[in-house]
N, C-alpha and C positions, 0 to 999 in steps of 0.2 A: 503494500501498499505506499503511496506515495505521502510526503509529509505534506501534513495540513494543519495551521496552526492559525487560531483567531479568537480574539476576544471572548471570554466568557460571562456572561451577564444575568445569569441566572433562567434567562428567558431569550433566547436571540430574535429578536423581531426587527422589523425596515427601521433599519436602512442595512441592514448586516446580509447582504449578497455577494456570494463567494463566486470568484470565476474557480471554474476547472483548472488543471494542468494543462499548460500550453495555451490558453486563452489569453488575450490582453482585457482586463476588465476595469472600468469604470462603472462609478454612481451615475444614474441617468437622471437622478432627480434634483431637483433645482435647490439651491444654496438656503433656500426662504423653507422649502418643504423639509429640509433635513434640520434647519435649525428648530422647527416647529414640533417635529417629532421625535426628535432626537431623544432616546432613552437616557434617560440619569439613572447612574448606581446610586440604588439606595442600600442602605445597611439595614438591616432588620433583626429582630430577636427573638425567632419562634419556635418554641420548644415543645413537642408533645408530651403530655405525661406519660410516665412508665408505668409497668405495673408494681405491685408491692415490692420493698426490697427483698423478699424472702424468695424472689424467682431464683430457679435455677438457672446457672450461665449456659445449659444447654436449649432450655427451654425458647421458642423461635415466639415469643411474645415482644409486647412494645415496650423500648425503653426511651430514653431520654433522648433526646436530639441533640445533635451536635452541629451548632450553626457555622455555616461554611462563609467566612466573611470574604468579600472581595479583597483582592491585595492591592496595596497600594504602590504608588511608584517610588523605589528607592534610587535617588541619581546616584547614589555612591557607592551601589552594590551590583556585583556582575552577576548575570544568570548563568545557570550551568548550560552545560552542551545539549542538555535534551529540549530545550528551545530554539536549537539551530533550525533554520528550514533546508531541504535538501537543497536550495540556490547557495547555501554556504557552502556546498560540497562541489556541485557541479551546476554553471549557470545555465546548463542547456534546459528548453522550454519542456521536455519528456520530467525533468523532476522540479520545475518549478513549485514552489508552495502556495497553497490557495491563495493565500491571503500577501502575494507577494507584492501586490500593486496597491495595496492598502494602508494609507499613513496612519496610523494610531501611535497615541502618545501612552497606551497604555504600557505600564510593564510587563516584562516578558511573562511574570507568574500569574498575569492575568490572560493568555493565551492558554487555549486547548490543544494538548499535543498526543495525547491517546488515541487509538484510533477509532474505538467504539465511541467514545463520548464525540468525536470529530463528524461521527454520521449521525449520532443523535441532534447534534448541533443544529446541522445542516438541514436535516428532515423540520427541526422547528421553524428554522429560516423558510422552507420551502413552505409551510404551514402557514406561517403569517402573512407572506406574499400570496398564497391563494386567497387569503381571507378580501384581502385588498382587491385583486383581480376577479374576483366573483362579485366582489360588492355586498359582502355578507357581514354582522354586527358575530362578532369571536365572541363564542357564550364564555360567561368566566367557570372555570373548571380546573382541573389538576394540571393540565396543560397551560395555563395562563400564569403571568406572574402575580405575586403578593401585591404591588401596585401596580395595575392593570394600567398600561397606556393607550389612549385613543388611536385608533389605526387611522391611516390614508383614506380620505374617501376617494372612490374612483374617481368623480367627478372635476376632483381637482389636481388630477392626472393631465398631461397633453398625451394625444395619441401616439407621439413619439416615444413618451416616457414608457407607456403602459406597454407599447409592443415591446419595449427593451427589457422592462420588470419580467413581463411574461417569456421572453426569450430566454434570460439568465436563470430566472426562476426554474424552467424546464431543465435546462444546462445540470441546476444544481439538483436537480433530482435524478436526473441522469447518472451523475456521479455516484451519487448515494446509491443508487441499484448497482452500478460497477464495483464497490465495494464490498455489498452485499452478498451479490453472485460468487465474488470471490473468496469469500470466508469458507472455512474447513469448520464444518460441524463438529469434529470432533475436539476443535481447541477451544479454550476458552478465551473470553473478550482481554483478560487479562495478558493472555498467553500473544496475543498480537501486538497488546502494547511491548513486553519483555522483548521480542525477537524486534521489534522496531527501535528499541533503546539499544540491543546489544548489535545491530548493522551499525549504530549510529556511534558507540563506543568504537566498534572494530575502526570505523574509517578515524576517529579521533586517535587511536593508536596507531594506527599505517601512518601516519602523518608525523607523529612525534617519533617513530621508529625509524623513521627516514631521516628526520634532522640530524643524529647523531649517534653515535657509539653507547653513550648511556642513555638517550632516549631509548635504544632498545631494550636495555635492561628495566628499566620503568615500564615500558609498553609489554614485555613479556610476563614482569611480575603481575601486574594489575589485569592481563588476560587469563593467567593463570593460577589467581586466587578469587577470581570475582566473576568467571564465567563459567557453568557449567562443563568444563572440557579437563581431558586428562592427556599427561603427555606420554606420547609412544615412547617409553623406555623399555631397556632390558632388565629384567629383573634379576638381579644376581643368586646364585645359589646360596642356601644359610651355610653357615660353617658348621665347624663340628661342635662347637660350643653352643650353640644358637640351638642345632638339632638336639641337643642333650637338654637345655632350658625348657625347649619345648614337651620334651617327654615329661617333665616332672608335674606340668600343671594340664589336667583334662580340658576341653573345650568347652564345656559347660558351664566351667567356673567363672566366676566375673575377677579377673584379676585387678590388682590393686587393692582391694579391700583387705584391712589391716585390722587386728585385733586389739584394740585399744582399751584402757579402763580410765574412764572419768567420774570417779567414785563422786556422787552429790547427793545430799539430803537437804538440797537447799530449799527456802519458801520466799515468799514475796519479801519479806522483812529482813530476811538473811543473806538473801543474792546480792552481789556485789552491784553497784549503782547501775554500769555500763555492762553488766554481766561478764567482765572479767577483772582478775585481781590486778593493781597497779598500785605503785606509789606515786604517780602523777596524775592523781583524778583530776586535782583541780584544772591543770594544763589539758587534759582530756576534756573536760567539760567547756573548756572555753572553745576547743575545735570542732566538738560537738552542738555549740550553740548553730552551727551552719548548717546542721543536719539537713535542712529543708532548703539549702541554696544551693545553685549551680554553682559549681567550682570549689566543693569542701577539699579542703587538702588534706587526701586521703593519705598521704606520705607522713604528716604529723602526727593523725590518728593512730598508724601504726607503731611512731616511736614512742607514744603515750600510753598505748594499751599492750606494753610488752610482747610486742609483734602479735597480736591478736587482729589485728584489723577487721578481717571478715565477722567473727564472734561480736567483739563490740557494737559494730555498725547494724546489724542482724538482730541482734538484743536490742537496742536502739530504738531501732526502724518499729520492730513489732510492738514495742512498749507505746511508741508515738502514736501509732494506729489502733491500740489497743486490742490486736489481734490475739493475744493471748487470751484474753478475758473473751472476745468473742468466742474464740475456738477451743475455748476450757483447754488450753495448752499447759500441762504443768511446768511450774519455773524450773524445775530441776531436770523435769525432760528436756525442757526445750535447751538451757546451756550444755548438758550433753550431749546434745544431738549438734550444736552448733560447734562446738571445740572439736568434735569427733571429724567433721564434715572438713573443717578447717586444716585439721592434721593431714587430711587427705589429699590437698594442695601440697605440692611440690616447692619446698623452700629454697632450694637450689635451683628451679627453674626462672630465669630472670623476668619473663615477664606474665604467664600465663601460670600466676601462681595468686594466692587468697589475699594479695593487693588488689590486684584486677578484679577478681569478684567481689570485693568488698565495694570498689570503685561504679560496679556497674549494676550492683543492687542501689547503692544510694541515689544513681543516676535515675534509675527506674523509679525510685521512690518519687524525687523531684517531677518525674516526668506524669507520673500518676496524678499528682498533686496541681498541675497545668489547669489554671482556671478553666479554659474549654472542655477539660474533661472530667471537671469536677464543680458540678452546679451548685454545689454549695455553698461557693463562694460567693455567687453570683444573684442568688435568690433574694437577698435583701436588695437588690437594685431593681433587680428585672421582677419580682413577683413568681418568680418559678416555683415550682412545687419543691425542689429543694432534695431532689433525691439526685445523686452522683451518676454518673453514666456507667459503671463499673460497680457490681455487687462484691462484696465482701469476701467472696470465695474467688472469684475473679482475680483480685486484689493480691490474696494470699497466694494463688498460684504464679502470678508473675512477679512477687519478690521472691516466693521461692525459685523457680527456674533460674533467674537471675543469679541466686547462691551458689546454683550448683552447675551452672552451664559449662564451665571449665574445670570441674574436681577430678582430680589425676592425671591433670594433663601432663606427657611426659615432656614439653618444651621441642616437639618436631610437628611438621604437618600432617594432614591425613596423607598427600602424597608421597612424603617420606614414607610412612606406614605403609603404604602398598607398593611402593617401589621394592623395599625393603621384604617384602613378603612377609609381614608382621603376623603374627598371631592374631591381632586385634582387627587388621584388614581382611584375615580370612573367615573371620567370626561373622562381621558386619557387611560380608560381602561387596567390600570397597565403597561400600554407599554411606557418607556422613559417618565416617568410622569414628572419630573422638568424641562426634555431640550423641552418638548411640551408645559410648562408653562412659560420658559423662553422665548420663542419665540412668543407665543401669546403676552406676557406682552410687549416686544420688540417692537414689530409691533402695538402693538394697542397705545401704547404712540404716535406712530408718527400723530395720529389722534385728540391729544390734540391739544388746540390752539397752533397756531406758531411752531409749532413742526416738521411739514413736511419736513423733509430735501431732501425728495426725489421728491417734488413739481414739479422739472424741467426736468426730466427724461421721458424719450416716455412712451406710453403703454407696449411697449415691454422690453424695457430697464427696468421698473419696475417690469415684470413679471419673468423676467430673473434673477434678483437681489432676487427677495423673494424665488426663488426656488433654487440658491445656498446656500443662508443664511438657510433655512432650512435643505438643505443638511447638511450641516458644522455645523449646532448649533447640531442638532441630533445623529452628530459623534462623539459629545463630552461625550454621555453616554459612562460610563468606562466598563458597562457590554459588548459592541459592540466593545472590545479592540482587541481581540483575531483574528475578522472579518477583522478587519480596516489593521490590521498587515498583514494579510494574502492577502489581495488585493494589497498592494503596493509592500510587497518583490515577490508574483507571476508576477506583472507587469512588478519591475525591472527586475527580471532572467528572465522573457520569452525574455526580448529585449534582454538580453546579448548575450544568445546562438541563436539569429537569428539576419538577417542582420546583420549592420555596428557597433553595440554597442551604435546607436542611438536613443533614447526613443523619436519616435514622438507624441508630444502631441497634434495631431491633431483633437480630439474629445472630443466632452464635458466631455464623461464620464471619459477620461484619466485625463483631465485635474482637473475636481470637485476630482476625486480620490486622486490627487496631493494637492489639497488645505485641502480637509478633514482631510487627515493627517497630514498635516500643522497645523492646528489649534489645532488636538490632540496632535501633539510634544509641540505646546505653552501650553498644558494647563497642560502637565505632564514634564515640563522643570524644575520646581524647583530644582532637584537633580541634575541639570547642570549648577548652576548659583554659583558664588561664594560661598564659605562656609558660613561665616557670613551671607548671605542673605538665603541661604538654611535652616540653623538653626532656622532662624525665621519662615521660612514658615514651618518646623515640629513643631513647636510648638505651632502655631496657628492651623494647621490640627489637632493635637492631642487634645488640648482643645476643639475643635468642635466634634470631636469624643466622649469625655469624657461627654460633656454637652449631647449629645445622649444618651449616656451608663445610665445617670442619670435619666433622664425621661423613659427611659426604666425599671429601676430599681423601679421606682416610680410606675409605670402602672403594676408591678408584669410580666413584659414580659422579655422574654429570651435576653441578651443582648449582640448586635452585635459583630462580632470580633473586637479586637482593642480598643474597648469604654467602657470596663470596667479599670477604672482609678486604681484598685486595683491590677490588674493582667498584664496588657499590658506590653510589652517590647519594648520602643520606638525605640532604637538603633537597633534590632534586625528586627522590623519591616520595617526600611529604608533600611536596608541589603538585606531583600528577596525584598523589593519593587524595589528597583537598579536591582537586578540579574534576576528576573524574568519578570517583567514590561517595566522599562524604558530602560534597556539597550538593550534589542531586539530591543525596537522602534528605538531608537535613531541611535542603529547602522545600520540598515535598511536604516535610512533617511538619514545616513552619504553614504551608499552605493549610494544612489541617488546622491545626490552633492557631491559628492568627489572631490577634498578632502576638502572642505569647512566648515566640520563640525569634523575637527580632534581635535581642541583645544576645542569643548563642550565635546567630548569623553574622551579626557585626565580630563578634570574637573570633570567630572561626574567618572572616575574610582578613582580620587583621594579621594573625596566626599565619595565613598563607602567605601573607605580605613580608614577613618578618623572616620564612624561611627562603623565599625568594630574594629576599636581599642577600642573603646569607651563601647563595649560591656562589663557587669560587669563580673568578674571573678567566682562569686558566685550567680547570678542572682533570686536564688529562694527566694521568700516571706518566711517572719519568719512563723514558723509552727502556730502562733495564728490568721494570716491571710490568710492561705492556705485555708479554709474552707469559707471565705467570701464570699458572692454572688456567690459561683461558677457553682450554676447550672449545677450541672453535671461533675465536672473537671477530676474526675478520668474515664470517659468515654472514650473510646480510639478512638482517631478521624480516620478515614478512607475514602478514596475517591474511588467512582465506577465510572466508565467513560461507559456511554450508547450513543454509536454512532449508528445510524440507519442504516448506509451502513455496520456495523460491522456482520448483519447477510447474505448479499449479498456479500461480499468481503471476501475471505476467506483470505487474506492476514493481514485485519483488526485482526481477529481471533487470527492469530499470533501473534498479538501484544499484543492484550488484555488477553491472557493468559500468557505474558510474566510476568506481571504485578504482578501475585499471587507470584510469586517466587522473587519480587524485594528486600524483605525485608532481604533476605540472599545472595544477591549479595555487589557487590562494590558499596558503594554511589555515584551518578552520579553529586551530588553539587559541587560547584567549590570552596566550602571552610569549610574545616573542624569545625570550630568553631560553626557551628549549633549544634554540639554534646550535649552541655550542657544547651540546651535551654528550657525551659519549659511554659506550657499554658495550654490550655483547650479547647478540642472542639467536636461537636457531629458526628454523621453519616452523610455523605453530598454526595449526587447525581449531579454529572456534567453531564448537557444533553445539547446536541446540539440543543438548541429550542431558538427563540429570546422572551427572557423574559428578564428584569431589577432585577438584583438583587444587584446593589451597596450598600454598608455599608455608602458608602460618595461617592459623585457624584463631585467628583475631579475638 
């Protein structure tokens, strides 16, 4: 499907007439007509009351609506690559964006970019135009905007204008039919968006890889981590030591679970104030004053809690939300479990340790409290029912998922485990290997002595919670990133062009989709934190990458992208990571909860600019290091996109053909500084299949 982007105003009415690709389009209305009947952007707050707070998270009953506010121009902020039209990649008429000839002052965040929402918006435009052409009064119904605007009477249009409107409306309808005819019935509408976004990212990465050698390395890192693709590698035969180790442990046993004793007979009155014993309680208390704020310094929390950040944060958040009382969790059982859980995070792993788990959990806690998702904060002003969007059980599940999402992480990626023929990869059939293992360990620990914190939940509650936690933790597999992003963006944009701009999270599938993306955002939140904190996380993840690279070097394996300490460009990797992964995700989240996340986007932009400014002017390594462990550094890196639907969708073929000439066109990258990058790559194929290929499971 060709790219198509245009303003989303809740309901698209006159004069939003859009041209098909390859046609020159102009408005036929007089300036006076346009001014008289122009749609004004109005922000309304319209929320339907949901059922009683005791509803099950699996019930498809109505829940409070989430108001989708229109975005406002942010002159200082860049938009992500998702808002580039096809004309940014190829100026040929076949790939021209449908709104390329429309001058709009709207910011890119006000444009519709997901294919299904584009079709809906076009059909609404056709409906509006038909009411004018047929000279009928549009009845007020669910297809009309909240504040209905008067339509243009047929008598006020000249014959020439009338004929032009009729012609363009027919062209618009033809375009919609073309798109609907090419939709494959076995594909979801969000998969259409996912394929489009992957194709766009492929183009961006191709340009980046052609600019320099380090651009190659950053491109392959992003491709192999955040797209559903696996590198074709030769799996080495296991050593004798590895064979003997595997014989000692049956496949059915969950590895990593250790027998630990945390004897406790604590009560509410005898439990430590923050769940952990520490001599620096006052200092810890000062840090935890920021528990509900974005940017809590988790490193100082660890320092003041005897290096028990996860236990401390988990205890504080459950107390803050009164979850132990709500779900009748005994204090001694809770403390025993959280300490046992933290002990199963590896202290010798640089990044994926209990510090990271605590950070993700606290970030999830703050996101759950964002005003757009917590109607209790708005009820005094807006007169709402006072019911939050998510139930207590859903909140419990989200926080528990964040706490266990990386437990027993070995400090290497899924792809490393697959490439080395590890026991975990065999057990989970190479699919989300670590994520499945984290879930298994997290739930297995509940069976340890005095560790079942869900002992007083009903059978239905336990089943519901387990289902939600599995959904959310599996969503932290970074190779599923583009699908998650497409799901969320499709949902938001579809609701924007239908009804009144209120997203009714009245089905489990809608609510779990928001929760999955929330935990995913928290997992990718490092670049949105204060720079001092972000830089510490960057140092840690690079240390973990380099350790994996050393292991690969020792085994004679090809070193994973960004894991070679001799060639990796830390600053450039962070700029690319933000531009292609973090920014599009948080941009979409900010669209969902507007205007709550604007400060987060501002911090993200500032951090990106800082890393950009730190890129060395002459980044090429000394000549005597250029050949070190290069493993084919001179081989040019190329991306080849293979989409199954390309064989059946003619428009897909047009897009893929445009990629061949991209090296001669203008770069769509948002920064010129990539031109001096250096690095190494090998031929890579991006396939739309469900495989894990993450060089790091962030």
